[in-house]
NUTI-418773 format. One record per residue (C-alpha): x, y, z; residue in three letters. Coordinates in nm, 3 decimals, always signed. Each point is the difference from the previous one (the first is absolute). Example, Ala and Ser with C-alpha at 12.3 -4.5 7.8 and 13.67 -1.06 7.14 Angstrom:
<nodes>
{node {+1.230,-0.450,+0.780},ala}
{node {+0.137,+0.344,-0.066},ser}
</nodes>
This chain:
<nodes>
{node {+5.981,+12.144,+16.432},unk}
{node {-0.289,+0.082,-0.205},unk}
{node {+0.004,+0.079,-0.330},unk}
{node {-0.168,+0.356,-0.015},unk}
{node {+0.246,+0.122,+0.268},unk}
{node {+0.247,+0.006,-0.261},unk}
{node {-0.218,+0.254,-0.201},unk}
{node {-0.073,+0.197,+0.345},unk}
{node {+0.376,+0.014,+0.075},unk}
{node {+0.128,+0.111,-0.417},unk}
{node {-0.335,+0.239,+0.042},unk}
{node {+0.125,+0.168,+0.313},unk}
{node {+0.413,+0.057,-0.132},unk}
{node {-0.036,+0.068,-0.352},unk}
{node {-0.379,+0.101,-0.024},unk}
{node {+0.084,+0.167,-0.345},unk}
{node {+0.204,-0.284,-0.195},unk}
{node {-0.204,-0.143,-0.218},unk}
{node {-0.133,-0.369,+0.117},unk}
{node {-0.192,-0.096,-0.378},unk}
{node {+0.004,+0.116,-0.329},unk}
{node {-0.324,-0.147,-0.245},unk}
{node {-0.053,+0.149,-0.336},unk}
{node {-0.303,+0.197,+0.137},unk}
{node {+0.118,+0.101,+0.319},unk}
{node {+0.338,+0.042,+0.241},unk}
{node {-0.003,-0.036,+0.384},unk}
{node {+0.223,+0.061,+0.219},unk}
{node {+0.039,-0.188,+0.391},unk}
{node {-0.193,+0.317,+0.158},unk}
{node {-0.281,-0.056,-0.246},unk}
{node {+0.003,-0.379,-0.013},unk}
{node {-0.038,+0.006,+0.360},unk}
{node {-0.271,+0.256,-0.024},unk}
{node {-0.197,-0.205,-0.236},unk}
{node {-0.023,-0.339,+0.144},unk}
{node {-0.056,+0.178,+0.313},unk}
{node {-0.299,+0.160,-0.128},unk}
{node {-0.145,-0.389,-0.151},unk}
{node {+0.093,-0.162,+0.289},unk}
{node {-0.222,+0.233,+0.207},unk}
{node {-0.278,-0.040,-0.266},unk}
{node {+0.112,-0.396,+0.047},unk}
{node {-0.107,+0.027,+0.393},unk}
{node {-0.244,+0.178,-0.057},unk}
{node {-0.209,-0.230,-0.205},unk}
{node {+0.043,-0.297,+0.224},unk}
{node {+0.417,-0.105,-0.124},unk}
{node {+0.174,-0.105,+0.340},unk}
{node {+0.312,-0.156,+0.120},unk}
{node {+0.032,-0.385,-0.134},unk}
{node {-0.251,+0.073,-0.307},unk}
{node {+0.116,-0.097,-0.321},unk}
{node {-0.099,+0.276,-0.275},unk}
{node {+0.110,-0.033,-0.371},unk}
{node {+0.196,+0.230,-0.246},unk}
{node {-0.196,-0.111,-0.365},unk}
{node {+0.230,+0.221,-0.189},unk}
{node {+0.251,+0.025,-0.298},unk}
{node {+0.339,+0.200,+0.100},unk}
{node {-0.143,+0.372,+0.057},unk}
{node {+0.046,+0.273,+0.299},unk}
{node {-0.271,-0.132,+0.169},unk}
{node {+0.100,-0.337,-0.006},unk}
{node {+0.311,+0.097,+0.216},unk}
{node {-0.253,+0.213,+0.215},unk}
{node {-0.219,-0.257,+0.073},unk}
{node {+0.304,-0.255,+0.120},unk}
{node {+0.097,+0.219,+0.293},unk}
{node {-0.375,+0.121,+0.055},unk}
{node {-0.059,-0.373,+0.082},unk}
{node {+0.262,-0.057,+0.195},unk}
{node {-0.031,+0.345,+0.237},unk}
{node {-0.389,-0.117,+0.012},unk}
{node {+0.200,-0.317,+0.197},unk}
{node {-0.130,-0.191,-0.240},unk}
{node {+0.096,-0.194,-0.255},unk}
{node {+0.064,-0.010,-0.384},unk}
{node {-0.062,-0.203,-0.298},unk}
{node {+0.132,+0.119,-0.315},unk}
{node {-0.203,-0.189,-0.308},unk}
{node {+0.135,+0.043,-0.317},unk}
{node {-0.254,+0.228,-0.213},unk}
{node {-0.017,-0.312,-0.315},unk}
{node {-0.189,-0.225,+0.288},unk}
{node {-0.326,-0.109,-0.109},unk}
{node {-0.328,+0.046,+0.185},unk}
{node {-0.045,-0.363,+0.112},unk}
{node {+0.333,-0.054,+0.142},unk}
{node {-0.002,+0.372,+0.123},unk}
{node {-0.327,-0.127,+0.205},unk}
{node {+0.179,-0.300,+0.129},unk}
{node {+0.275,+0.245,+0.131},unk}
{node {-0.241,+0.220,+0.189},unk}
{node {-0.184,-0.282,+0.141},unk}
{node {+0.316,-0.182,+0.137},unk}
{node {+0.132,+0.263,+0.155},unk}
{node {-0.350,+0.102,+0.156},unk}
{node {+0.142,+0.376,-0.149},unk}
{node {-0.186,+0.345,+0.187},unk}
{node {+0.099,+0.167,-0.358},unk}
{node {+0.143,+0.063,-0.303},unk}
{node {+0.177,+0.285,-0.139},unk}
{node {-0.027,+0.013,-0.344},unk}
{node {-0.012,+0.246,-0.358},unk}
{node {-0.282,+0.092,-0.206},unk}
{node {+0.040,-0.215,-0.294},unk}
{node {+0.052,-0.301,+0.186},unk}
{node {-0.354,+0.059,+0.197},unk}
{node {-0.202,-0.201,-0.241},unk}
{node {+0.227,-0.306,+0.136},unk}
{node {-0.033,+0.090,+0.372},unk}
{node {-0.390,-0.014,-0.056},unk}
{node {+0.012,-0.305,-0.132},unk}
{node {+0.230,-0.179,+0.261},unk}
{node {-0.204,+0.177,+0.248},unk}
{node {-0.328,-0.139,-0.059},unk}
{node {-0.179,+0.262,+0.161},unk}
{node {+0.175,-0.028,+0.305},unk}
{node {-0.049,+0.327,+0.222},unk}
{node {+0.231,-0.103,+0.220},unk}
{node {+0.293,+0.077,-0.147},unk}
{node {+0.102,+0.347,-0.004},unk}
{node {+0.071,+0.103,-0.383},unk}
{node {+0.217,+0.350,-0.056},unk}
{node {+0.091,+0.042,-0.348},unk}
{node {+0.226,+0.270,-0.221},unk}
{node {-0.242,+0.209,-0.232},unk}
{node {-0.075,-0.044,-0.373},unk}
{node {+0.070,+0.185,-0.304},unk}
{node {-0.321,+0.231,+0.089},unk}
{node {+0.125,+0.049,+0.345},unk}
{node {-0.287,-0.207,+0.196},unk}
{node {+0.130,-0.231,+0.231},unk}
{node {-0.236,-0.355,-0.170},unk}
{node {-0.320,-0.100,+0.175},unk}
{node {+0.086,-0.200,+0.317},unk}
{node {+0.315,+0.153,+0.106},unk}
{node {+0.106,+0.247,+0.200},unk}
{node {+0.207,+0.234,-0.148},unk}
{node {+0.389,+0.030,+0.094},unk}
{node {+0.023,+0.342,-0.058},unk}
{node {-0.220,+0.040,+0.253},unk}
{node {+0.148,-0.203,+0.221},unk}
{node {+0.328,+0.154,-0.045},unk}
{node {-0.112,+0.349,+0.048},unk}
{node {-0.165,-0.107,+0.361},unk}
{node {+0.227,+0.109,+0.302},unk}
{node {+0.299,-0.242,+0.072},unk}
{node {+0.140,-0.070,+0.316},unk}
{node {+0.161,-0.335,+0.173},unk}
{node {-0.241,-0.294,+0.016},unk}
{node {+0.077,-0.129,+0.376},unk}
{node {+0.006,-0.363,-0.117},unk}
{node {+0.205,-0.153,+0.258},unk}
{node {+0.171,-0.256,-0.265},unk}
{node {+0.345,-0.108,+0.043},unk}
{node {+0.239,-0.155,-0.193},unk}
{node {-0.129,-0.392,-0.007},unk}
{node {-0.331,+0.137,-0.146},unk}
{node {-0.044,-0.069,-0.384},unk}
{node {+0.123,+0.194,-0.200},unk}
{node {-0.148,-0.129,-0.321},unk}
{node {-0.137,-0.313,-0.169},unk}
{node {+0.107,-0.082,-0.369},unk}
{node {-0.202,-0.244,-0.160},unk}
{node {+0.191,-0.238,-0.222},unk}
{node {-0.086,-0.332,-0.197},unk}
{node {+0.005,-0.335,+0.152},unk}
{node {-0.038,-0.298,-0.107},unk}
{node {-0.368,-0.075,+0.058},unk}
{node {-0.067,+0.267,-0.226},unk}
{node {-0.105,+0.239,+0.284},unk}
{node {+0.260,+0.289,+0.074},unk}
{node {+0.116,+0.041,+0.296},unk}
{node {+0.054,+0.286,+0.275},unk}
{node {+0.347,+0.031,+0.073},unk}
{node {+0.064,+0.135,+0.348},unk}
{node {+0.216,+0.249,+0.085},unk}
{node {+0.075,+0.171,+0.317},unk}
{node {+0.124,+0.378,+0.027},unk}
{node {+0.325,-0.157,+0.180},unk}
{node {+0.015,-0.220,-0.307},unk}
{node {-0.064,+0.291,-0.263},unk}
{node {+0.270,+0.206,+0.199},unk}
{node {+0.266,-0.293,+0.006},unk}
{node {+0.001,-0.061,-0.345},unk}
{node {+0.031,+0.376,-0.111},unk}
{node {+0.264,+0.049,+0.219},unk}
{node {+0.182,-0.358,-0.134},unk}
{node {-0.052,+0.094,-0.362},unk}
{node {+0.059,+0.386,+0.004},unk}
{node {+0.360,-0.130,+0.190},unk}
{node {+0.129,-0.240,-0.284},unk}
{node {-0.127,+0.259,-0.235},unk}
{node {+0.169,+0.299,+0.135},unk}
{node {-0.241,+0.249,-0.019},unk}
{node {-0.019,+0.319,+0.169},unk}
{node {-0.261,+0.266,+0.014},unk}
{node {+0.191,+0.201,-0.280},unk}
{node {-0.138,-0.304,-0.211},unk}
{node {-0.275,+0.027,-0.252},unk}
{node {-0.198,-0.308,-0.092},unk}
{node {-0.195,-0.057,-0.347},unk}
{node {-0.257,-0.252,+0.030},unk}
{node {-0.236,-0.101,-0.288},unk}
{node {-0.099,-0.353,+0.213},unk}
{node {-0.373,-0.003,+0.140},unk}
{node {-0.003,+0.086,+0.367},unk}
{node {-0.243,-0.321,-0.003},unk}
{node {+0.344,-0.174,-0.056},unk}
{node {+0.207,-0.044,+0.275},unk}
{node {+0.336,+0.100,-0.174},unk}
{node {-0.151,+0.339,-0.110},unk}
{node {-0.169,+0.020,+0.348},unk}
{node {+0.288,-0.022,+0.179},unk}
{node {+0.161,+0.311,-0.228},unk}
{node {-0.210,+0.209,+0.181},unk}
{node {+0.058,-0.114,+0.320},unk}
{node {+0.346,-0.011,-0.004},unk}
{node {+0.002,+0.370,-0.144},unk}
{node {-0.177,+0.106,+0.279},unk}
{node {+0.183,-0.179,+0.262},unk}
{node {+0.323,+0.194,-0.160},unk}
{node {-0.191,+0.372,-0.074},unk}
{node {+0.109,-0.079,-0.315},unk}
{node {-0.224,+0.054,-0.321},unk}
{node {-0.218,-0.240,-0.244},unk}
{node {-0.081,+0.093,-0.322},unk}
{node {-0.308,-0.182,-0.068},unk}
{node {-0.102,-0.113,-0.358},unk}
{node {-0.257,-0.232,-0.107},unk}
{node {+0.183,-0.216,-0.248},unk}
{node {+0.305,-0.069,-0.206},unk}
{node {-0.216,-0.012,-0.295},unk}
{node {+0.173,+0.323,-0.179},unk}
{node {+0.358,-0.056,+0.094},unk}
{node {+0.116,+0.309,-0.152},unk}
{node {-0.255,+0.196,+0.223},unk}
{node {+0.148,-0.155,+0.314},unk}
{node {+0.379,+0.098,-0.155},unk}
{node {-0.087,+0.290,+0.041},unk}
{node {-0.151,+0.074,+0.284},unk}
{node {+0.259,-0.207,+0.154},unk}
{node {+0.210,+0.311,-0.167},unk}
{node {-0.246,+0.286,+0.086},unk}
{node {+0.018,-0.136,+0.387},unk}
{node {+0.363,-0.153,+0.046},unk}
{node {-0.132,-0.283,+0.075},unk}
{node {+0.311,-0.231,+0.200},unk}
{node {-0.215,-0.319,+0.046},unk}
{node {-0.110,-0.235,-0.251},unk}
{node {-0.228,-0.343,+0.135},unk}
{node {-0.014,-0.200,-0.312},unk}
{node {-0.200,-0.322,-0.098},unk}
{node {+0.108,-0.239,-0.317},unk}
{node {-0.254,+0.130,-0.213},unk}
{node {+0.107,+0.326,+0.011},unk}
{node {+0.365,-0.058,+0.006},unk}
{node {-0.078,-0.194,-0.322},unk}
{node {-0.199,+0.318,-0.128},unk}
{node {+0.312,+0.192,+0.056},unk}
{node {+0.200,-0.250,-0.169},unk}
{node {-0.190,+0.014,-0.343},unk}
{node {+0.021,+0.373,-0.027},unk}
{node {+0.297,+0.078,-0.289},unk}
{node {+0.062,+0.328,+0.078},unk}
{node {+0.134,+0.000,+0.383},unk}
{node {+0.378,+0.108,+0.087},unk}
{node {+0.170,-0.073,+0.297},unk}
{node {-0.071,+0.191,+0.311},unk}
{node {-0.250,+0.144,-0.212},unk}
{node {-0.222,+0.021,+0.338},unk}
{node {+0.311,+0.181,+0.181},unk}
{node {-0.157,+0.060,+0.372},unk}
{node {-0.115,-0.337,+0.049},unk}
{node {+0.272,-0.163,+0.269},unk}
{node {-0.199,-0.349,+0.058},unk}
{node {-0.212,-0.208,-0.169},unk}
{node {-0.216,-0.314,+0.154},unk}
{node {-0.130,-0.352,-0.176},unk}
{node {-0.263,-0.167,+0.177},unk}
{node {-0.318,-0.208,-0.106},unk}
{node {+0.241,-0.283,-0.221},unk}
{node {+0.361,-0.012,-0.075},unk}
{node {+0.178,+0.204,-0.210},unk}
{node {+0.122,-0.230,-0.282},unk}
{node {+0.392,+0.041,+0.050},unk}
{node {-0.002,+0.160,-0.382},unk}
{node {-0.212,+0.238,+0.150},unk}
{node {+0.210,+0.140,+0.265},unk}
{node {+0.271,+0.008,-0.232},unk}
{node {-0.193,+0.232,-0.269},unk}
{node {-0.103,+0.204,+0.332},unk}
{node {+0.340,+0.040,+0.142},unk}
{node {+0.076,+0.140,-0.333},unk}
{node {-0.271,+0.271,-0.026},unk}
{node {+0.081,+0.113,+0.349},unk}
{node {+0.308,+0.007,+0.088},unk}
{node {+0.115,+0.056,+0.337},unk}
{node {-0.347,-0.071,+0.141},unk}
{node {-0.053,-0.253,+0.270},unk}
{node {-0.198,-0.283,-0.144},unk}
{node {-0.223,-0.265,+0.274},unk}
{node {-0.125,-0.267,-0.028},unk}
{node {-0.222,-0.127,+0.223},unk}
{node {-0.272,-0.272,+0.100},unk}
{node {-0.295,+0.004,+0.211},unk}
{node {-0.343,-0.067,+0.065},unk}
{node {-0.296,+0.154,+0.179},unk}
{node {-0.005,-0.173,+0.272},unk}
{node {+0.331,+0.130,+0.142},unk}
{node {+0.056,+0.293,-0.251},unk}
{node {+0.369,-0.093,-0.132},unk}
{node {+0.218,-0.274,+0.099},unk}
{node {+0.272,+0.038,-0.216},unk}
{node {+0.275,+0.229,-0.182},unk}
{node {+0.298,-0.029,-0.201},unk}
{node {+0.266,+0.237,+0.048},unk}
{node {+0.097,+0.240,-0.257},unk}
{node {+0.333,-0.138,+0.002},unk}
{node {-0.057,-0.375,-0.043},unk}
{node {-0.210,+0.076,-0.359},unk}
{node {+0.323,-0.091,-0.175},unk}
{node {+0.054,-0.319,+0.195},unk}
{node {-0.361,-0.126,+0.082},unk}
{node {-0.241,+0.162,-0.258},unk}
{node {-0.212,-0.286,+0.038},unk}
{node {-0.090,+0.035,+0.388},unk}
{node {-0.199,+0.178,+0.211},unk}
{node {+0.227,+0.057,+0.247},unk}
{node {-0.012,-0.014,+0.328},unk}
{node {-0.229,+0.070,+0.296},unk}
{node {-0.109,+0.396,+0.082},unk}
{node {+0.181,+0.127,+0.309},unk}
{node {-0.168,-0.148,+0.314},unk}
{node {-0.088,-0.253,-0.148},unk}
{node {+0.030,-0.426,-0.039},unk}
{node {-0.032,-0.156,-0.296},unk}
{node {+0.075,-0.358,-0.063},unk}
{node {-0.074,-0.339,-0.202},unk}
{node {-0.218,-0.269,+0.125},unk}
{node {-0.049,-0.385,-0.097},unk}
{node {-0.345,-0.134,+0.074},unk}
{node {+0.053,-0.105,+0.385},unk}
{node {+0.087,+0.376,+0.043},unk}
{node {+0.377,-0.076,+0.021},unk}
{node {+0.214,+0.275,-0.140},unk}
{node {+0.180,-0.181,-0.339},unk}
{node {+0.374,-0.004,-0.119},unk}
{node {+0.080,+0.248,-0.242},unk}
{node {-0.093,-0.075,-0.399},unk}
{node {-0.280,-0.222,+0.163},unk}
{node {-0.382,+0.140,-0.075},unk}
{node {-0.208,+0.066,+0.222},unk}
{node {-0.262,+0.244,+0.170},unk}
{node {+0.082,+0.368,+0.065},unk}
{node {-0.079,+0.073,+0.381},unk}
{node {-0.015,+0.365,+0.141},unk}
{node {+0.085,+0.129,+0.350},unk}
{node {-0.065,+0.336,+0.115},unk}
{node {-0.194,+0.315,+0.106},unk}
{node {-0.152,+0.017,-0.325},unk}
{node {-0.170,-0.345,-0.041},unk}
{node {-0.427,+0.078,+0.006},unk}
{node {-0.210,-0.075,+0.253},unk}
{node {-0.195,-0.235,-0.145},unk}
{node {-0.271,-0.059,-0.267},unk}
{node {-0.324,+0.219,+0.095},unk}
{node {-0.262,-0.279,+0.134},unk}
{node {+0.198,-0.262,-0.159},unk}
{node {+0.114,-0.226,+0.262},unk}
{node {+0.118,-0.296,-0.239},unk}
{node {+0.207,+0.193,-0.199},unk}
{node {+0.166,+0.179,+0.229},unk}
{node {+0.109,-0.300,+0.196},unk}
{node {+0.150,-0.113,-0.313},unk}
{node {+0.177,+0.296,-0.068},unk}
{node {+0.092,+0.080,+0.336},unk}
{node {+0.188,-0.275,+0.213},unk}
{node {+0.230,-0.012,+0.297},unk}
{node {+0.356,+0.100,-0.055},unk}
{node {+0.288,-0.035,+0.179},unk}
{node {-0.088,+0.181,+0.319},unk}
{node {-0.313,-0.132,+0.183},unk}
{node {-0.181,+0.357,+0.014},unk}
{node {+0.057,-0.001,-0.410},unk}
{node {-0.172,-0.042,-0.286},unk}
{node {+0.173,-0.008,-0.330},unk}
{node {-0.146,+0.084,-0.354},unk}
{node {+0.013,-0.297,-0.249},unk}
{node {-0.029,+0.163,-0.344},unk}
{node {-0.107,-0.363,-0.239},unk}
{node {+0.294,+0.156,-0.210},unk}
{node {+0.331,-0.266,-0.104},unk}
{node {+0.344,+0.147,+0.050},unk}
{node {+0.349,-0.108,+0.014},unk}
{node {+0.316,+0.143,+0.118},unk}
{node {+0.317,+0.034,-0.086},unk}
{node {+0.327,-0.044,+0.180},unk}
{node {-0.027,+0.344,+0.141},unk}
{node {-0.353,-0.008,+0.070},unk}
{node {-0.091,+0.199,-0.283},unk}
{node {-0.407,-0.088,-0.116},unk}
{node {-0.108,-0.142,-0.320},unk}
{node {-0.368,-0.034,-0.088},unk}
{node {-0.051,-0.342,-0.117},unk}
{node {-0.439,-0.019,-0.049},unk}
{node {-0.346,+0.014,+0.197},unk}
{node {-0.117,-0.290,+0.228},unk}
{node {-0.347,+0.066,-0.049},unk}
{node {-0.219,+0.111,-0.321},unk}
{node {-0.003,+0.363,+0.044},unk}
{node {+0.117,+0.200,-0.296},unk}
{node {+0.198,+0.294,+0.056},unk}
{node {-0.036,+0.239,-0.272},unk}
{node {+0.073,+0.387,-0.014},unk}
{node {+0.061,-0.043,+0.331},unk}
{node {-0.343,-0.111,+0.077},unk}
{node {-0.087,-0.315,+0.122},unk}
{node {-0.259,-0.170,-0.201},unk}
{node {-0.215,-0.336,+0.119},unk}
{node {-0.059,-0.242,-0.285},unk}
{node {-0.324,-0.111,+0.106},unk}
{node {-0.096,+0.398,-0.003},unk}
{node {+0.049,+0.046,-0.340},unk}
{node {-0.176,-0.366,-0.111},unk}
{node {-0.284,+0.099,+0.195},unk}
{node {-0.050,+0.279,-0.254},unk}
{node {+0.102,-0.202,-0.266},unk}
{node {-0.271,-0.271,+0.084},unk}
{node {-0.297,+0.253,-0.017},unk}
{node {+0.062,+0.039,-0.325},unk}
{node {-0.276,-0.163,-0.243},unk}
{node {+0.249,-0.111,-0.255},unk}
{node {+0.268,-0.137,+0.254},unk}
{node {-0.072,-0.383,+0.133},unk}
{node {+0.353,-0.030,+0.173},unk}
{node {+0.305,+0.237,+0.062},unk}
{node {+0.337,-0.013,+0.196},unk}
{node {+0.198,+0.271,+0.110},unk}
{node {+0.371,-0.010,+0.016},unk}
{node {+0.315,+0.243,+0.014},unk}
{node {+0.211,+0.016,-0.283},unk}
{node {+0.324,+0.136,+0.060},unk}
{node {+0.071,+0.332,-0.146},unk}
{node {+0.334,+0.210,+0.013},unk}
{node {-0.187,+0.322,+0.092},unk}
{node {-0.312,-0.153,+0.195},unk}
{node {+0.189,-0.216,+0.230},unk}
{node {-0.276,-0.216,-0.163},unk}
{node {-0.291,+0.064,-0.254},unk}
{node {-0.388,-0.128,+0.072},unk}
{node {-0.052,-0.310,-0.239},unk}
{node {-0.349,-0.165,+0.004},unk}
{node {-0.078,-0.331,-0.198},unk}
{node {-0.331,+0.012,-0.132},unk}
{node {-0.263,-0.269,-0.100},unk}
{node {-0.238,+0.134,-0.256},unk}
{node {-0.369,-0.083,-0.001},unk}
{node {-0.033,+0.293,-0.267},unk}
{node {+0.224,-0.135,-0.287},unk}
{node {-0.023,+0.408,-0.091},unk}
{node {+0.144,+0.088,+0.325},unk}
{node {+0.338,+0.222,-0.016},unk}
{node {+0.263,+0.110,+0.152},unk}
{node {-0.108,+0.370,-0.004},unk}
{node {-0.326,-0.068,+0.108},unk}
{node {+0.131,-0.227,+0.303},unk}
{node {+0.226,+0.295,+0.100},unk}
{node {-0.287,+0.247,-0.022},unk}
{node {-0.238,-0.220,+0.219},unk}
{node {+0.322,+0.025,+0.233},unk}
{node {+0.060,+0.346,-0.007},unk}
{node {-0.372,+0.069,+0.063},unk}
{node {+0.042,-0.222,+0.348},unk}
{node {+0.334,+0.047,+0.143},unk}
{node {+0.296,+0.238,+0.017},unk}
{node {+0.202,+0.028,-0.258},unk}
{node {+0.309,-0.148,+0.162},unk}
{node {-0.246,-0.362,+0.046},unk}
{node {-0.082,+0.053,-0.369},unk}
{node {+0.148,-0.302,-0.185},unk}
{node {+0.302,+0.097,-0.269},unk}
{node {+0.008,-0.319,-0.159},unk}
{node {-0.302,-0.220,-0.093},unk}
{node {+0.054,-0.352,-0.175},unk}
{node {-0.305,-0.246,-0.100},unk}
{node {+0.097,-0.311,+0.045},unk}
{node {-0.249,-0.334,-0.098},unk}
{node {+0.007,-0.061,+0.376},unk}
{node {+0.150,+0.049,+0.335},unk}
{node {+0.288,-0.191,+0.164},unk}
{node {-0.112,-0.198,+0.232},unk}
{node {+0.138,-0.253,+0.289},unk}
{node {-0.103,-0.357,+0.057},unk}
{node {-0.251,+0.102,+0.210},unk}
{node {-0.150,+0.210,-0.274},unk}
{node {+0.104,+0.337,+0.205},unk}
{node {+0.124,+0.280,-0.249},unk}
{node {+0.381,+0.024,+0.052},unk}
{node {+0.133,+0.330,+0.011},unk}
{node {+0.390,-0.127,-0.025},unk}
{node {-0.117,-0.146,-0.333},unk}
{node {-0.170,+0.317,-0.088},unk}
{node {+0.290,+0.191,+0.054},unk}
{node {+0.209,-0.241,-0.182},unk}
{node {-0.253,+0.075,-0.339},unk}
{node {-0.036,+0.333,+0.047},unk}
{node {+0.410,+0.056,-0.019},unk}
{node {+0.058,-0.266,-0.254},unk}
{node {-0.277,+0.223,-0.190},unk}
{node {+0.220,+0.291,-0.001},unk}
</nodes>
């Protein structure tokens, strides 16, 4: 089934039920359906058609949710982009996906204008600014939402692409992960099944909609006819806790950084959020000690430890009843999925032996947008002649009962805060600083972030400080890509052939901590 059909079905079945709650607006299913239809009509009227690509460049606001479903109703493919993305990266994404339109916010229009670089072939629609005016160079989203709506006859099917999600690649250039409607349908069906979600759930989401873990909270809620409480961040936990109490939130998706913030608070009593019935975690594994303390703070709450990647959304989950016996495991394959570990020849390995995790299932991506070489490396022939399976690039082992344990990563990609970071992309920014002669970027194990971004920097300017380096990176990179640890050695570790050794750099960085 196509994703937008879930919205239409729930709007017909329970039009007055609250679909979305934000700090500025509450939308019923009927209102979410109507507004997205109006915007879909506006997109269609401005040349957006079936299989076109539309970038949604917004923070967590009601307009973002409306925009996502509007793009789908127009028969197009949406590309969610983190609002902290800088102009050069946004320009790359716009060019790579050959975007027909971009939907954004007034505060982000300077970035959009720079990224578009005078390209008048892209339709741009924006929210209005604080002065009530639409930025120059954009059509007002307010005006789009007042147009007469109606179903766009795009004749799309569930094999069409629903979304492209750009994720960092080993070359430093982000790759567009292609997910068809049927992939998203399968993923949301599987996840809501093992989480035991129902239409009565009220799910909190503070994670960016540009992050697939956050995005799927929206898609799953709409699939079920549940309610989503959308917040911009977890920067002020007490305010979020109050929101949870006010709205009677039942589902609390976490990442390890959020769990760490909660556990550092000293005035919390067990059961302080009585409406919460389940907590989920992904992005990086929760340390067993954090799991134990969360269970004390949330007695009787189902806690799910999970593993996934953008290329298939979710791979595994640990049933809550297994937490005591296997606190370090990421569990078993999610429903309607096969997950197994293979050696370098593609043969399954016995329990206890590390190998690459392979995923079979209807939620596996279609490939990487316009990148056949990367697609062939990730999607390879499966057990049957008609199928392709996903080689994740991550090392796992199983125990005797088949439960999976994460071992490490095969390539250099660093996963921090649930995001993938290509070291080469960070190194390119470092090398652009006039005070830096050489630099190498590595991941440093961190119990909260999964890995922290670390950099060994050779200075050409001896006065260069850690803060100087971080400020420089912050001007050119998204916040999760900015190095958290900077070391200034006399020289970088190199192999006999003169190449910088990332392995030795990692050892030096870890030893320095």
